[in-house]
N, C-alpha and C positions, 0 to 999 in steps of 0.2 A: 486798405488797398491790397490787391493780390500781390504776392511776392514776385511774380513775373512782370509786374507793371513797372515800366521805366519812363523817365522823362525824356522827351524828344524835342529838339528844336526844329521848328517849321517856319519857313519864310512866308510872311504875309505880304502878298503883292500890293494890296491896297494901302496898308500902313507903311510899307517899306522897312519893316523890322522883323527880327526873328521873334517868334512867340513859342512858349512852352506848351506841350500837350502831353498827356499821359497815354501810353500805348501798352496794351496787354500783349506781351510777346508769347504767351502760351496759346493764344488763339491763332487759328489758321487765317492767313491773310494773303492777298494777291489778286491777280486778275482772273476773272472767270474765263473759262475756255469756251470760245464760240463753237456752237454746234453747226457743222457743215454737212448738208445732205449730199446725196450722190449727184444731183443736178446743179448744185450750187458751185459757182466758179471759185477757184482757189484764191484766197486773198493774196494780193501782191505787195501790200504795204500795211504797216500797223494802223490800228484804229486811231482817230484823232487824239483821244486822251493819252494814249501811249506815245504817239508821235511828239507831243509837247514835252514829254519827259526825256527824250533822247539826249539833249545836251547835258543833262545831269547824271547820265549813266556812266558806269565804268567803261571807257572806250574800248579796252582790249576784249571785254566780254561782248560788247555790242558788235564789234567787227568779227569776232568768232561766230556769233549768232548769224550774221549776214552770210558768212561763208557756208555755214551749215544749211541755211535756207536756200542757197543757190544750188547746193548738191541735191537737196530733197526738200520741196516746199511744204510738205505736211509731215508732222512728227507727232508721236504720242509724247506726252509730257515727260515720262520717266526715261524714255529712250533719248530724248533731247538732253535732259539733265545729265545723263550718263556720259555725254560727250565733253563735259567740263570737269575740272579738278574739284576736289573737295572744297578748297577755299573759294573758288568761283561759284560753286553751288550754294555755299553759305551766303555769299553776297547776293546772288539771284533771289534766294528765297526769303531774305530778311525784309 
């Protein structure tokens, strides 16, 4: 295995237990950025897949994100990440 591969515990809803999986941390991962055209309405809430994850998020980061989105509903990724501390950015990008 790659040296950057780590074991991660994942909750299996169907079985009701934690299972192990191996994740390559050297690979870029995350959510794809939606493409929004000029005539497209600005999203007002997260996509359903993201919305289901909200209870498991770090709440102080989530509330800061809500504040930033109220100030400005559309951000470039790096401009938005610059609004967070190094520790919070690490948590967001992992």
